[in-house]
Biopython code that builds the backbone (N, CA, C, O; Angstrom):
import numpy as np
from Bio.PDB.StructureBuilder import StructureBuilder

atoms = [
    (1, "MET", "N", (-14.379, 5.007, -12.523)),
    (1, "MET", "CA", (-13.016, 5.597, -12.162)),
    (1, "MET", "C", (-12.971, 6.946, -12.508)),
    (1, "MET", "O", (-13.219, 7.243, -13.677)),
    (2, "GLY", "N", (-12.700, 7.809, -11.708)),
    (2, "GLY", "CA", (-12.511, 9.284, -11.978)),
    (2, "GLY", "C", (-11.386, 9.634, -12.927)),
    (2, "GLY", "O", (-10.618, 8.750, -13.307)),
    (3, "GLN", "N", (-11.269, 10.789, -13.291)),
    (3, "GLN", "CA", (-10.342, 11.252, -14.214)),
    (3, "GLN", "C", (-8.892, 11.720, -13.690)),
    (3, "GLN", "O", (-8.741, 12.435, -12.699)),
    (4, "ILE", "N", (-7.966, 11.277, -14.396)),
    (4, "ILE", "CA", (-6.522, 11.732, -14.022)),
    (4, "ILE", "C", (-6.378, 13.304, -14.307)),
    (4, "ILE", "O", (-6.788, 13.794, -15.359)),
    (5, "GLN", "N", (-5.794, 14.025, -13.341)),
    (5, "GLN", "CA", (-5.659, 15.383, -13.448)),
    (5, "GLN", "C", (-4.116, 15.611, -13.455)),
    (5, "GLN", "O", (-3.399, 15.073, -12.611)),
    (6, "TYR", "N", (-3.613, 16.442, -14.454)),
    (6, "TYR", "CA", (-2.294, 16.851, -14.546)),
    (6, "TYR", "C", (-2.057, 18.258, -13.846)),
    (6, "TYR", "O", (-2.926, 19.129, -13.830)),
    (7, "ILE", "N", (-0.901, 18.390, -13.315)),
    (7, "ILE", "CA", (-0.331, 19.584, -12.558)),
    (7, "ILE", "C", (0.684, 20.070, -13.378)),
    (7, "ILE", "O", (1.522, 19.278, -13.808)),
    (8, "SER", "N", (0.742, 21.391, -13.694)),
    (8, "SER", "CA", (1.756, 21.905, -14.635)),
    (8, "SER", "C", (2.159, 23.322, -14.049)),
    (8, "SER", "O", (1.316, 24.016, -13.480)),
    (9, "ASP", "N", (3.494, 23.735, -14.210)),
    (9, "ASP", "CA", (3.964, 24.934, -13.659)),
    (9, "ASP", "C", (3.620, 26.113, -14.625)),
    (9, "ASP", "O", (2.879, 25.950, -15.594)),
    (10, "GLU", "N", (4.168, 27.245, -14.325)),
    (10, "GLU", "CA", (3.925, 28.394, -15.126)),
    (10, "GLU", "C", (4.344, 28.231, -16.658)),
    (10, "GLU", "O", (3.874, 28.994, -17.502)),
    (11, "ASN", "N", (5.085, 27.394, -16.936)),
    (11, "ASN", "CA", (5.523, 27.185, -18.348)),
    (11, "ASN", "C", (4.805, 26.078, -19.014)),
    (11, "ASN", "O", (5.172, 25.680, -20.119)),
    (12, "ASN", "N", (3.812, 25.570, -18.399)),
    (12, "ASN", "CA", (2.784, 24.472, -18.803)),
    (12, "ASN", "C", (3.710, 23.112, -18.937)),
    (12, "ASN", "O", (3.434, 22.286, -19.806)),
    (13, "LYS", "N", (4.775, 22.924, -18.076)),
    (13, "LYS", "CA", (5.482, 21.730, -17.991)),
    (13, "LYS", "C", (4.771, 20.926, -16.983)),
    (13, "LYS", "O", (4.562, 21.406, -15.868)),
    (14, "VAL", "N", (4.371, 19.701, -17.300)),
    (14, "VAL", "CA", (3.684, 18.755, -16.328)),
    (14, "VAL", "C", (4.583, 18.463, -15.261)),
    (14, "VAL", "O", (5.680, 17.950, -15.481)),
    (15, "THR", "N", (4.153, 18.783, -14.028)),
    (15, "THR", "CA", (5.024, 18.485, -12.834)),
    (15, "THR", "C", (4.532, 17.496, -11.851)),
    (15, "THR", "O", (5.156, 17.138, -10.852)),
    (16, "GLY", "N", (3.302, 17.060, -12.236)),
    (16, "GLY", "CA", (2.732, 15.954, -11.303)),
    (16, "GLY", "C", (1.258, 15.581, -11.787)),
    (16, "GLY", "O", (0.706, 16.241, -12.667)),
    (17, "VAL", "N", (0.691, 14.566, -11.213)),
    (17, "VAL", "CA", (-0.683, 14.179, -11.582)),
    (17, "VAL", "C", (-1.409, 13.908, -10.233)),
    (17, "VAL", "O", (-0.815, 13.620, -9.194)),
    (18, "ILE", "N", (-2.591, 14.015, -10.344)),
    (18, "ILE", "CA", (-3.674, 13.555, -9.311)),
    (18, "ILE", "C", (-4.519, 12.433, -9.953)),
    (18, "ILE", "O", (-5.204, 12.573, -10.966)),
    (19, "VAL", "N", (-4.383, 11.328, -9.247)),
    (19, "VAL", "CA", (-5.058, 10.047, -9.710)),
    (19, "VAL", "C", (-6.143, 9.722, -8.695)),
    (19, "VAL", "O", (-5.988, 9.955, -7.496)),
    (20, "PRO", "N", (-7.262, 9.169, -9.209)),
    (20, "PRO", "CA", (-8.408, 8.669, -8.261)),
    (20, "PRO", "C", (-7.744, 7.595, -7.355)),
    (20, "PRO", "O", (-6.819, 6.888, -7.754)),
    (21, "ILE", "N", (-8.280, 7.520, -6.103)),
    (21, "ILE", "CA", (-7.690, 6.681, -5.097)),
    (21, "ILE", "C", (-7.884, 5.236, -5.511)),
    (21, "ILE", "O", (-7.039, 4.405, -5.177)),
    (22, "ASP", "N", (-9.012, 4.868, -6.261)),
    (22, "ASP", "CA", (-9.098, 3.492, -6.618)),
    (22, "ASP", "C", (-7.935, 3.107, -7.584)),
    (22, "ASP", "O", (-7.330, 2.052, -7.393)),
    (23, "LEU", "N", (-7.621, 3.903, -8.574)),
    (23, "LEU", "CA", (-6.491, 3.676, -9.382)),
    (23, "LEU", "C", (-5.267, 3.480, -8.593)),
    (23, "LEU", "O", (-4.631, 2.432, -8.706)),
    (24, "TRP", "N", (-4.893, 4.426, -7.795)),
    (24, "TRP", "CA", (-3.741, 4.496, -6.880)),
    (24, "TRP", "C", (-3.598, 3.179, -6.172)),
    (24, "TRP", "O", (-2.543, 2.545, -6.195)),
    (25, "GLU", "N", (-4.717, 2.764, -5.520)),
    (25, "GLU", "CA", (-4.580, 1.504, -4.711)),
    (25, "GLU", "C", (-4.403, 0.232, -5.551)),
    (25, "GLU", "O", (-3.798, -0.752, -5.123)),
    (26, "GLU", "N", (-5.006, 0.307, -6.865)),
    (26, "GLU", "CA", (-4.727, -0.849, -7.803)),
    (26, "GLU", "C", (-3.292, -0.780, -8.221)),
    (26, "GLU", "O", (-2.622, -1.810, -8.144)),
    (27, "LEU", "N", (-2.751, 0.334, -8.657)),
    (27, "LEU", "CA", (-1.367, 0.345, -9.009)),
    (27, "LEU", "C", (-0.341, -0.034, -7.811)),
    (27, "LEU", "O", (0.688, -0.651, -8.087)),
    (28, "GLN", "N", (-0.602, 0.303, -6.623)),
    (28, "GLN", "CA", (0.252, -0.014, -5.522)),
    (28, "GLN", "C", (0.161, -1.492, -5.274)),
    (28, "GLN", "O", (1.160, -2.134, -4.951)),
    (29, "SER", "N", (-1.089, -2.073, -5.430)),
    (29, "SER", "CA", (-1.241, -3.455, -5.203)),
    (29, "SER", "C", (-0.441, -4.281, -6.324)),
    (29, "SER", "O", (0.208, -5.283, -6.023)),
    (30, "GLU", "N", (-0.532, -3.795, -7.633)),
    (30, "GLU", "CA", (0.251, -4.544, -8.569)),
    (30, "GLU", "C", (1.712, -4.430, -8.315)),
    (30, "GLU", "O", (2.412, -5.410, -8.570)),
    (31, "LYS", "N", (2.238, -3.378, -7.855)),
    (31, "LYS", "CA", (3.539, -3.114, -7.471)),
    (31, "LYS", "C", (4.080, -3.920, -6.424)),
    (31, "LYS", "O", (5.228, -4.360, -6.493)),
    (32, "GLU", "N", (3.283, -4.149, -5.408)),
    (32, "GLU", "CA", (3.557, -4.991, -4.285)),
    (32, "GLU", "C", (3.585, -6.420, -4.708)),
    (32, "GLU", "O", (4.495, -7.151, -4.318)),
    (33, "THR", "N", (2.616, -6.861, -5.499)),
    (33, "THR", "CA", (2.546, -8.301, -5.940)),
    (33, "THR", "C", (3.729, -8.582, -6.846)),
    (33, "THR", "O", (4.314, -9.659, -6.740)),
    (34, "ALA", "N", (4.153, -7.584, -7.820)),
    (34, "ALA", "CA", (5.328, -7.884, -8.573)),
    (34, "ALA", "C", (6.553, -7.981, -7.675)),
    (34, "ALA", "O", (7.449, -8.773, -7.968)),
    (35, "TYR", "N", (6.630, -7.219, -6.605)),
    (35, "TYR", "CA", (7.932, -7.279, -5.764)),
    (35, "TYR", "C", (7.857, -8.641, -5.091)),
    (35, "TYR", "O", (8.880, -9.326, -5.047)),
    (36, "LEU", "N", (6.763, -9.066, -4.585)),
    (36, "LEU", "CA", (6.661, -10.332, -3.916)),
    (36, "LEU", "C", (6.928, -11.626, -4.862)),
    (36, "LEU", "O", (7.468, -12.641, -4.423)),
    (37, "LEU", "N", (6.528, -11.494, -6.102)),
    (37, "LEU", "CA", (6.698, -12.606, -7.131)),
    (37, "LEU", "C", (8.134, -12.691, -7.384)),
    (37, "LEU", "O", (8.508, -13.744, -7.901)),
    (38, "LYS", "N", (9.011, -11.812, -7.130)),
    (38, "LYS", "CA", (10.406, -11.904, -7.430)),
    (38, "LYS", "C", (11.067, -13.023, -6.555)),
    (38, "LYS", "O", (12.040, -13.639, -6.991)),
    (39, "SER", "N", (10.587, -13.261, -5.437)),
    (39, "SER", "CA", (10.965, -14.343, -4.566)),
    (39, "SER", "C", (10.468, -15.611, -4.822)),
    (39, "SER", "O", (9.243, -15.733, -4.828)),
    (40, "LYS", "N", (11.235, -16.681, -5.055)),
    (40, "LYS", "CA", (10.608, -18.012, -5.421)),
    (40, "LYS", "C", (9.765, -18.533, -4.213)),
    (40, "LYS", "O", (8.660, -19.052, -4.366)),
    (41, "ALA", "N", (10.338, -18.365, -3.061)),
    (41, "ALA", "CA", (9.592, -18.843, -1.915)),
    (41, "ALA", "C", (8.273, -18.114, -1.764)),
    (41, "ALA", "O", (7.245, -18.747, -1.526)),
    (42, "MET", "N", (8.279, -16.767, -1.900)),
    (42, "MET", "CA", (7.099, -15.976, -1.729)),
    (42, "MET", "C", (6.036, -16.366, -2.787)),
    (42, "MET", "O", (4.859, -16.546, -2.476)),
    (43, "LYS", "N", (6.477, -16.480, -3.975)),
    (43, "LYS", "CA", (5.710, -16.877, -5.176)),
    (43, "LYS", "C", (4.983, -18.110, -4.931)),
    (43, "LYS", "O", (3.787, -18.240, -5.191)),
    (44, "LYS", "N", (5.771, -19.074, -4.393)),
    (44, "LYS", "CA", (5.220, -20.441, -3.974)),
    (44, "LYS", "C", (4.049, -20.267, -2.957)),
    (44, "LYS", "O", (2.998, -20.892, -3.101)),
    (45, "ARG", "N", (4.249, -19.440, -1.971)),
    (45, "ARG", "CA", (3.443, -19.156, -0.784)),
    (45, "ARG", "C", (2.087, -18.461, -1.316)),
    (45, "ARG", "O", (0.967, -18.814, -0.948)),
    (46, "LEU", "N", (2.343, -17.439, -2.220)),
    (46, "LEU", "CA", (1.232, -16.773, -2.823)),
    (46, "LEU", "C", (0.205, -17.737, -3.619)),
    (46, "LEU", "O", (-1.006, -17.741, -3.401)),
    (47, "LEU", "N", (0.832, -18.522, -4.536)),
    (47, "LEU", "CA", (0.147, -19.519, -5.247)),
    (47, "LEU", "C", (-0.638, -20.470, -4.504)),
    (47, "LEU", "O", (-1.772, -20.835, -4.817)),
    (48, "LYS", "N", (0.117, -20.909, -3.359)),
    (48, "LYS", "CA", (-0.621, -21.880, -2.535)),
    (48, "LYS", "C", (-1.846, -21.192, -1.812)),
    (48, "LYS", "O", (-2.926, -21.769, -1.682)),
    (49, "ALA", "N", (-1.604, -19.958, -1.366)),
    (49, "ALA", "CA", (-2.798, -19.231, -0.735)),
    (49, "ALA", "C", (-3.896, -18.929, -1.627)),
    (49, "ALA", "O", (-5.050, -18.739, -1.244)),
    (50, "ARG", "N", (-3.490, -18.890, -2.872)),
    (50, "ARG", "CA", (-4.526, -18.556, -3.902)),
    (50, "ARG", "C", (-5.425, -19.744, -4.072)),
    (50, "ARG", "O", (-6.595, -19.615, -4.434)),
    (51, "GLU", "N", (-4.893, -20.859, -3.818)),
    (51, "GLU", "CA", (-5.701, -22.076, -4.001)),
    (51, "GLU", "C", (-6.524, -22.445, -2.845)),
    (51, "GLU", "O", (-7.454, -23.242, -2.964)),
    (52, "ASN", "N", (-6.187, -21.843, -1.628)),
    (52, "ASN", "CA", (-6.944, -22.152, -0.312)),
    (52, "ASN", "C", (-8.356, -21.674, -0.567)),
    (52, "ASN", "O", (-8.534, -20.580, -1.101)),
    (53, "LYS", "N", (-9.329, -22.417, -0.221)),
    (53, "LYS", "CA", (-10.722, -22.189, -0.200)),
    (53, "LYS", "C", (-11.318, -21.920, 1.128)),
    (53, "LYS", "O", (-12.505, -21.610, 1.231)),
    (54, "GLU", "N", (-10.479, -22.036, 2.207)),
    (54, "GLU", "CA", (-10.906, -21.804, 3.488)),
    (54, "GLU", "C", (-10.622, -20.340, 3.859)),
    (54, "GLU", "O", (-9.798, -19.647, 3.262)),
    (55, "GLY", "N", (-11.341, -19.944, 4.849)),
    (55, "GLY", "CA", (-11.066, -18.563, 5.307)),
    (55, "GLY", "C", (-12.470, -17.681, 5.430)),
    (55, "GLY", "O", (-13.566, -18.187, 5.186)),
    (56, "ILE", "N", (-12.315, -16.436, 5.799)),
    (56, "ILE", "CA", (-13.452, -15.562, 5.956)),
    (56, "ILE", "C", (-13.389, -14.391, 5.036)),
    (56, "ILE", "O", (-12.274, -14.052, 4.640)),
    (57, "PRO", "N", (-14.372, -13.774, 4.671)),
    (57, "PRO", "CA", (-14.354, -12.598, 3.853)),
    (57, "PRO", "C", (-13.597, -11.432, 4.526)),
    (57, "PRO", "O", (-13.733, -11.170, 5.721)),
    (58, "PHE", "N", (-12.785, -10.741, 3.681)),
    (58, "PHE", "CA", (-11.889, -9.514, 4.215)),
    (58, "PHE", "C", (-12.637, -8.636, 5.110)),
    (58, "PHE", "O", (-12.095, -8.287, 6.159)),
    (59, "GLU", "N", (-13.889, -8.210, 4.809)),
    (59, "GLU", "CA", (-14.637, -7.437, 5.608)),
    (59, "GLU", "C", (-14.916, -7.967, 6.963)),
    (59, "GLU", "O", (-14.877, -7.259, 7.969)),
    (60, "ASP", "N", (-15.205, -9.264, 6.965)),
    (60, "ASP", "CA", (-15.483, -9.915, 8.245)),
    (60, "ASP", "C", (-14.213, -9.930, 9.180)),
    (60, "ASP", "O", (-14.295, -9.743, 10.394)),
    (61, "ALA", "N", (-13.083, -10.159, 8.541)),
    (61, "ALA", "CA", (-11.840, -10.175, 9.262)),
    (61, "ALA", "C", (-11.557, -8.697, 9.842)),
    (61, "ALA", "O", (-11.180, -8.521, 11.000)),
    (62, "ARG", "N", (-11.763, -7.722, 8.981)),
    (62, "ARG", "CA", (-11.609, -6.339, 9.470)),
    (62, "ARG", "C", (-12.504, -5.991, 10.710)),
    (62, "ARG", "O", (-12.139, -5.255, 11.626)),
    (63, "LYS", "N", (-13.551, -6.526, 10.634)),
    (63, "LYS", "CA", (-14.642, -6.251, 11.804)),
    (63, "LYS", "C", (-14.146, -6.925, 13.055)),
    (63, "LYS", "O", (-14.161, -6.384, 14.161)),
    (64, "LYS", "N", (-13.693, -8.182, 12.803)),
    (64, "LYS", "CA", (-13.117, -8.993, 14.027)),
    (64, "LYS", "C", (-11.848, -8.280, 14.607)),
    (64, "LYS", "O", (-11.552, -8.403, 15.796)),
    (65, "LEU", "N", (-11.164, -7.586, 13.798)),
    (65, "LEU", "CA", (-9.864, -6.955, 14.240)),
    (65, "LEU", "C", (-10.170, -5.550, 14.739)),
    (65, "LEU", "O", (-9.304, -4.949, 15.374)),
    (66, "GLY", "N", (-11.335, -4.999, 14.492)),
    (66, "GLY", "CA", (-11.789, -3.756, 14.839)),
    (66, "GLY", "C", (-11.166, -2.672, 14.005)),
    (66, "GLY", "O", (-10.910, -1.569, 14.486)),
    (67, "ILE", "N", (-10.910, -3.008, 12.677)),
    (67, "ILE", "CA", (-10.301, -1.984, 11.882)),
    (67, "ILE", "C", (-11.274, -1.624, 10.611)),
    (67, "ILE", "O", (-10.935, -0.764, 9.798)),
]
sb = StructureBuilder()
sb.init_structure("model")
sb.init_model(0)
sb.init_chain("A")
sb.init_seg("    ")
for serial, (resi, resn, name, xyz) in enumerate(atoms, 1):
    if name == "N":
        sb.init_residue(resn, " ", resi, " ")
    sb.init_atom(name, np.array(xyz, "f"), 0.0, 1.0, " ", f" {name:<3s}", serial, name[0])
structure = sb.get_structure()
């Protein structure tokens, strides 16, 4: 994982950050999961899906969809 970079203004006040894309995607995924788990129905669906042993690998699905 790359290094986090801080952006500051002329007074050295930090005004932003640059994060590696892999860290950003991980944070976004965690945020989305936390949001979905707030719903009892969605939590039940996610837990059921987690137990599902059938399916195809994600990369195979992307190829089949052409993405």
